[in-house]
DOLOKE-577700 format. One record per residue (C-alpha): residue number from 1; x, y, z. Coordinates in nm, 2 decimals. Each point is the difference from the previous one (the first is absolute). Layout:
# residues N
+-----+--------+--------+--------+
:   k :      u :      v :      w :
+-----+--------+--------+--------+
: NUM :      X :      Y :      Z :
...
+-----+--------+--------+--------+
# end
This chain:
# residues 270
+-----+--------+--------+--------+
:   k :      u :      v :      w :
+-----+--------+--------+--------+
:   1 :  -1.73 :   0.47 :  -0.90 :
:   2 :   0.28 :   0.25 :   0.11 :
:   3 :   0.40 :  -0.08 :  -0.14 :
:   4 :   0.29 :   0.19 :   0.02 :
:   5 :   0.24 :  -0.02 :  -0.27 :
:   6 :   0.34 :   0.01 :   0.05 :
:   7 :   0.30 :   0.19 :  -0.15 :
:   8 :   0.10 :  -0.32 :  -0.21 :
:   9 :  -0.38 :  -0.06 :  -0.13 :
:  10 :  -0.12 :  -0.29 :   0.28 :
:  11 :  -0.33 :   0.06 :   0.10 :
:  12 :  -0.07 :  -0.08 :   0.39 :
:  13 :  -0.33 :  -0.06 :   0.14 :
:  14 :  -0.10 :   0.13 :   0.35 :
:  15 :  -0.32 :   0.04 :   0.18 :
:  16 :  -0.03 :   0.33 :   0.18 :
:  17 :  -0.25 :   0.02 :   0.30 :
:  18 :  -0.13 :   0.20 :   0.27 :
:  19 :   0.16 :   0.36 :   0.14 :
:  20 :   0.22 :   0.11 :   0.26 :
:  21 :   0.37 :  -0.10 :   0.09 :
:  22 :   0.12 :  -0.24 :  -0.30 :
:  23 :   0.10 :  -0.37 :   0.05 :
:  24 :   0.15 :  -0.19 :  -0.34 :
:  25 :  -0.04 :  -0.36 :   0.04 :
:  26 :   0.28 :  -0.20 :  -0.20 :
:  27 :  -0.04 :  -0.36 :  -0.06 :
:  28 :   0.22 :  -0.28 :   0.03 :
:  29 :   0.18 :  -0.25 :  -0.30 :
:  30 :  -0.22 :  -0.13 :  -0.26 :
:  31 :  -0.28 :   0.17 :   0.18 :
:  32 :  -0.24 :   0.33 :  -0.07 :
:  33 :  -0.20 :   0.26 :   0.17 :
:  34 :  -0.32 :  -0.23 :   0.04 :
:  35 :   0.19 :  -0.16 :   0.28 :
:  36 :  -0.08 :   0.30 :   0.20 :
:  37 :  -0.39 :  -0.03 :  -0.06 :
:  38 :  -0.04 :  -0.07 :   0.39 :
:  39 :   0.18 :   0.32 :   0.08 :
:  40 :  -0.07 :   0.27 :  -0.24 :
:  41 :  -0.37 :   0.06 :   0.08 :
:  42 :   0.06 :   0.05 :   0.39 :
:  43 :   0.34 :   0.18 :  -0.04 :
:  44 :  -0.20 :   0.23 :  -0.28 :
:  45 :  -0.25 :   0.11 :   0.28 :
:  46 :   0.24 :   0.28 :   0.17 :
:  47 :   0.32 :  -0.03 :  -0.29 :
:  48 :   0.05 :   0.05 :  -0.36 :
:  49 :   0.10 :  -0.35 :  -0.07 :
:  50 :   0.17 :  -0.08 :  -0.33 :
:  51 :   0.11 :  -0.35 :  -0.09 :
:  52 :   0.19 :  -0.10 :  -0.35 :
:  53 :   0.11 :  -0.25 :  -0.20 :
:  54 :   0.39 :   0.02 :  -0.06 :
:  55 :   0.08 :  -0.05 :  -0.36 :
:  56 :  -0.02 :  -0.36 :  -0.12 :
:  57 :  -0.24 :  -0.06 :   0.27 :
:  58 :  -0.39 :  -0.01 :   0.00 :
:  59 :  -0.19 :   0.25 :  -0.22 :
:  60 :   0.33 :   0.20 :  -0.05 :
:  61 :   0.21 :  -0.03 :  -0.35 :
:  62 :   0.16 :  -0.30 :  -0.11 :
:  63 :   0.28 :   0.15 :  -0.19 :
:  64 :   0.32 :  -0.17 :   0.03 :
:  65 :   0.20 :   0.30 :   0.15 :
:  66 :   0.08 :   0.12 :   0.32 :
:  67 :  -0.08 :  -0.30 :   0.20 :
:  68 :   0.22 :   0.10 :   0.29 :
:  69 :  -0.07 :   0.10 :   0.37 :
:  70 :   0.22 :   0.31 :  -0.04 :
:  71 :  -0.24 :   0.10 :  -0.33 :
:  72 :  -0.29 :  -0.11 :   0.25 :
:  73 :   0.08 :   0.27 :   0.24 :
:  74 :   0.03 :   0.28 :  -0.26 :
:  75 :  -0.34 :  -0.10 :  -0.11 :
:  76 :  -0.13 :   0.04 :   0.35 :
:  77 :   0.17 :   0.32 :   0.00 :
:  78 :  -0.15 :   0.12 :  -0.31 :
:  79 :  -0.35 :  -0.10 :   0.09 :
:  80 :   0.01 :   0.21 :   0.30 :
:  81 :   0.13 :   0.30 :  -0.19 :
:  82 :  -0.30 :  -0.06 :  -0.25 :
:  83 :  -0.23 :  -0.01 :   0.27 :
:  84 :   0.15 :   0.30 :   0.19 :
:  85 :   0.04 :  -0.21 :   0.30 :
:  86 :   0.20 :   0.09 :   0.34 :
:  87 :  -0.01 :  -0.11 :   0.35 :
:  88 :  -0.02 :  -0.37 :  -0.13 :
:  89 :   0.03 :  -0.34 :   0.18 :
:  90 :   0.12 :  -0.26 :  -0.23 :
:  91 :  -0.10 :  -0.36 :   0.09 :
:  92 :   0.23 :  -0.28 :  -0.14 :
:  93 :  -0.10 :  -0.31 :   0.01 :
:  94 :   0.30 :  -0.25 :  -0.02 :
:  95 :   0.18 :   0.09 :  -0.37 :
:  96 :  -0.23 :   0.32 :   0.07 :
:  97 :   0.21 :   0.08 :   0.27 :
:  98 :   0.29 :  -0.03 :  -0.20 :
:  99 :  -0.15 :   0.26 :  -0.26 :
: 100 :   0.00 :   0.22 :   0.34 :
: 101 :   0.35 :  -0.07 :   0.04 :
: 102 :   0.10 :   0.09 :  -0.35 :
: 103 :  -0.22 :   0.32 :   0.06 :
: 104 :   0.17 :   0.11 :   0.30 :
: 105 :   0.34 :  -0.07 :  -0.18 :
: 106 :  -0.08 :   0.24 :  -0.30 :
: 107 :  -0.24 :   0.23 :   0.17 :
: 108 :   0.06 :  -0.02 :   0.37 :
: 109 :  -0.33 :   0.12 :   0.19 :
: 110 :  -0.12 :   0.23 :  -0.28 :
: 111 :  -0.38 :   0.06 :   0.02 :
: 112 :  -0.01 :  -0.27 :   0.26 :
: 113 :  -0.12 :  -0.04 :   0.35 :
: 114 :   0.07 :  -0.33 :   0.08 :
: 115 :   0.03 :  -0.34 :  -0.13 :
: 116 :  -0.14 :  -0.35 :   0.11 :
: 117 :   0.18 :  -0.32 :  -0.03 :
: 118 :  -0.19 :  -0.34 :  -0.06 :
: 119 :   0.17 :  -0.28 :   0.07 :
: 120 :   0.34 :   0.06 :  -0.21 :
: 121 :   0.35 :  -0.04 :   0.07 :
: 122 :   0.28 :   0.24 :  -0.11 :
: 123 :   0.23 :  -0.29 :  -0.17 :
: 124 :  -0.18 :  -0.33 :  -0.11 :
: 125 :   0.36 :  -0.23 :   0.05 :
: 126 :   0.06 :  -0.17 :   0.35 :
: 127 :   0.41 :   0.02 :  -0.01 :
: 128 :   0.22 :  -0.03 :   0.33 :
: 129 :  -0.12 :   0.22 :   0.27 :
: 130 :  -0.38 :   0.09 :  -0.19 :
: 131 :  -0.27 :  -0.24 :   0.04 :
: 132 :  -0.29 :   0.21 :  -0.08 :
: 133 :  -0.02 :  -0.08 :  -0.39 :
: 134 :  -0.25 :  -0.19 :  -0.22 :
: 135 :  -0.20 :  -0.31 :   0.22 :
: 136 :   0.33 :   0.06 :   0.24 :
: 137 :   0.20 :  -0.20 :  -0.24 :
: 138 :   0.07 :   0.15 :  -0.38 :
: 139 :   0.32 :   0.03 :  -0.11 :
: 140 :   0.14 :   0.09 :  -0.31 :
: 141 :  -0.01 :  -0.36 :  -0.16 :
: 142 :  -0.34 :  -0.04 :   0.07 :
: 143 :  -0.11 :   0.32 :  -0.14 :
: 144 :   0.15 :  -0.11 :  -0.32 :
: 145 :  -0.20 :  -0.30 :   0.03 :
: 146 :  -0.31 :   0.20 :   0.01 :
: 147 :   0.08 :   0.21 :  -0.30 :
: 148 :   0.03 :  -0.36 :  -0.20 :
: 149 :  -0.30 :  -0.09 :   0.13 :
: 150 :  -0.18 :   0.32 :  -0.08 :
: 151 :   0.13 :  -0.05 :  -0.34 :
: 152 :  -0.12 :  -0.39 :  -0.03 :
: 153 :  -0.30 :  -0.02 :   0.20 :
: 154 :  -0.15 :   0.34 :   0.12 :
: 155 :  -0.32 :  -0.17 :   0.09 :
: 156 :   0.14 :  -0.21 :   0.23 :
: 157 :   0.20 :   0.24 :   0.16 :
: 158 :  -0.32 :   0.22 :   0.05 :
: 159 :  -0.16 :  -0.29 :   0.18 :
: 160 :   0.29 :  -0.01 :   0.24 :
: 161 :   0.00 :   0.35 :   0.07 :
: 162 :  -0.38 :   0.08 :   0.06 :
: 163 :  -0.02 :  -0.22 :   0.31 :
: 164 :   0.30 :   0.16 :   0.13 :
: 165 :  -0.15 :   0.32 :   0.02 :
: 166 :  -0.22 :  -0.08 :   0.30 :
: 167 :   0.00 :  -0.12 :   0.34 :
: 168 :   0.23 :  -0.30 :   0.06 :
: 169 :  -0.03 :  -0.06 :  -0.38 :
: 170 :  -0.35 :  -0.11 :   0.00 :
: 171 :  -0.25 :   0.13 :  -0.27 :
: 172 :  -0.33 :   0.09 :   0.19 :
: 173 :  -0.22 :  -0.15 :  -0.28 :
: 174 :   0.01 :  -0.11 :  -0.34 :
: 175 :  -0.21 :   0.32 :  -0.16 :
: 176 :   0.30 :   0.20 :   0.16 :
: 177 :   0.25 :  -0.23 :  -0.14 :
: 178 :  -0.16 :   0.03 :  -0.36 :
: 179 :  -0.05 :   0.37 :  -0.01 :
: 180 :   0.37 :   0.05 :   0.12 :
: 181 :   0.14 :  -0.22 :  -0.25 :
: 182 :  -0.22 :   0.18 :  -0.26 :
: 183 :   0.13 :   0.35 :   0.08 :
: 184 :   0.34 :  -0.10 :   0.02 :
: 185 :   0.02 :  -0.14 :  -0.34 :
: 186 :  -0.08 :   0.35 :  -0.15 :
: 187 :   0.39 :   0.08 :  -0.05 :
: 188 :   0.17 :  -0.16 :  -0.30 :
: 189 :   0.30 :  -0.24 :   0.15 :
: 190 :   0.27 :   0.22 :  -0.12 :
: 191 :  -0.15 :   0.28 :   0.21 :
: 192 :  -0.01 :  -0.22 :   0.31 :
: 193 :   0.35 :  -0.11 :  -0.11 :
: 194 :   0.15 :   0.34 :  -0.01 :
: 195 :  -0.18 :   0.14 :   0.31 :
: 196 :   0.13 :  -0.31 :   0.21 :
: 197 :   0.39 :   0.05 :  -0.15 :
: 198 :  -0.06 :   0.41 :   0.10 :
: 199 :  -0.17 :  -0.09 :   0.33 :
: 200 :   0.32 :  -0.25 :   0.12 :
: 201 :   0.27 :   0.25 :  -0.15 :
: 202 :   0.01 :   0.25 :   0.25 :
: 203 :   0.09 :   0.04 :   0.41 :
: 204 :  -0.17 :   0.27 :   0.19 :
: 205 :   0.12 :  -0.08 :   0.34 :
: 206 :   0.24 :   0.28 :  -0.01 :
: 207 :  -0.28 :   0.24 :  -0.11 :
: 208 :  -0.26 :  -0.09 :   0.34 :
: 209 :   0.15 :   0.27 :   0.22 :
: 210 :   0.00 :   0.27 :  -0.25 :
: 211 :  -0.41 :  -0.05 :  -0.09 :
: 212 :  -0.08 :   0.32 :  -0.02 :
: 213 :  -0.40 :  -0.04 :   0.14 :
: 214 :  -0.16 :  -0.17 :   0.28 :
: 215 :  -0.05 :  -0.40 :  -0.07 :
: 216 :  -0.28 :  -0.17 :   0.11 :
: 217 :   0.08 :  -0.39 :  -0.02 :
: 218 :  -0.27 :  -0.25 :  -0.05 :
: 219 :   0.09 :  -0.35 :   0.02 :
: 220 :  -0.15 :  -0.34 :   0.04 :
: 221 :   0.08 :  -0.21 :   0.28 :
: 222 :  -0.07 :  -0.33 :  -0.20 :
: 223 :   0.19 :   0.14 :  -0.32 :
: 224 :   0.14 :  -0.29 :  -0.19 :
: 225 :   0.20 :   0.20 :  -0.23 :
: 226 :   0.16 :   0.22 :   0.26 :
: 227 :  -0.01 :  -0.22 :   0.33 :
: 228 :   0.27 :   0.18 :   0.18 :
: 229 :  -0.04 :   0.30 :   0.20 :
: 230 :   0.13 :   0.23 :  -0.26 :
: 231 :  -0.28 :   0.27 :   0.09 :
: 232 :   0.19 :   0.03 :   0.32 :
: 233 :   0.33 :   0.05 :  -0.19 :
: 234 :  -0.13 :   0.26 :  -0.25 :
: 235 :  -0.15 :   0.17 :   0.35 :
: 236 :   0.30 :   0.04 :   0.15 :
: 237 :   0.21 :   0.11 :  -0.30 :
: 238 :  -0.23 :   0.32 :  -0.11 :
: 239 :  -0.04 :   0.33 :   0.18 :
: 240 :  -0.34 :  -0.02 :   0.05 :
: 241 :  -0.19 :  -0.33 :  -0.02 :
: 242 :  -0.27 :  -0.19 :   0.16 :
: 243 :  -0.09 :  -0.36 :  -0.04 :
: 244 :  -0.36 :  -0.10 :   0.00 :
: 245 :   0.01 :  -0.42 :  -0.01 :
: 246 :  -0.33 :  -0.18 :  -0.15 :
: 247 :  -0.01 :  -0.31 :   0.22 :
: 248 :  -0.26 :  -0.17 :  -0.24 :
: 249 :   0.19 :   0.06 :  -0.32 :
: 250 :   0.27 :  -0.09 :  -0.21 :
: 251 :   0.14 :   0.19 :  -0.32 :
: 252 :  -0.35 :   0.21 :  -0.07 :
: 253 :  -0.12 :   0.15 :   0.30 :
: 254 :  -0.18 :   0.26 :  -0.20 :
: 255 :  -0.23 :  -0.31 :  -0.08 :
: 256 :   0.01 :  -0.22 :   0.26 :
: 257 :  -0.04 :   0.27 :   0.29 :
: 258 :  -0.17 :   0.27 :  -0.24 :
: 259 :  -0.18 :   0.18 :   0.29 :
: 260 :   0.32 :  -0.01 :   0.23 :
: 261 :   0.19 :   0.16 :  -0.29 :
: 262 :  -0.22 :   0.20 :  -0.12 :
: 263 :  -0.02 :   0.19 :   0.36 :
: 264 :   0.36 :   0.00 :   0.07 :
: 265 :   0.11 :   0.12 :  -0.36 :
: 266 :  -0.28 :   0.28 :   0.03 :
: 267 :   0.10 :   0.11 :   0.35 :
: 268 :   0.34 :   0.02 :  -0.14 :
: 269 :  -0.04 :   0.22 :  -0.33 :
: 270 :  -0.23 :   0.23 :   0.22 :
+-----+--------+--------+--------+
# end
């Protein structure tokens, strides 16, 4: 069971499979590397695939330190250096893409060849002139109410969040609902809250024109979390961006349309 020990002593769990051009898969809020089980074996046929659990998530250390996304980006960079990787394609799903933005902010395109954004916005809140926030409706007051609900009834928040990850906010079956719920409950409630606060504190819209590597955008046409055409907006802002729309997916095209996702990401990484 491979672990990378961070400079502040947190063990980060990761999978490392296959050979070839490296791909690093970064999961979303409260999730872990297991959510990429439909992708890792296929991508690893032609690539070296690394999938990690961010600190506080999955099988990684639960020490109550460094629960921020800038720190998560430093953790990813440290893992890349430890493994001696170059020409990396970073794949960030949802909050995982915010980690990628922080990587760009701190390390530019160091050791990277490209990046993949999976159904994420550069700014979470809806404001005048900006409709591409969470659910197309989230404002700062609603965010504070969510923080309250995480503390008071975290399980209820998860019950509401998981369906929103699928096309038209419909979980395909009860076995999937139960599995996603169980895995998403692994992080502690303080960690869940801390990462939400960190994720909601940044606005990366101004960073987009300086994106240092080619960017593949994988967005679900039936996303309940991002129902507006935010992928089109990002594609028009970055210097080298390509948008692929997943017609039968919501927030999780890597899961909902895994064969297509594996094909387009594998092609991009090559």
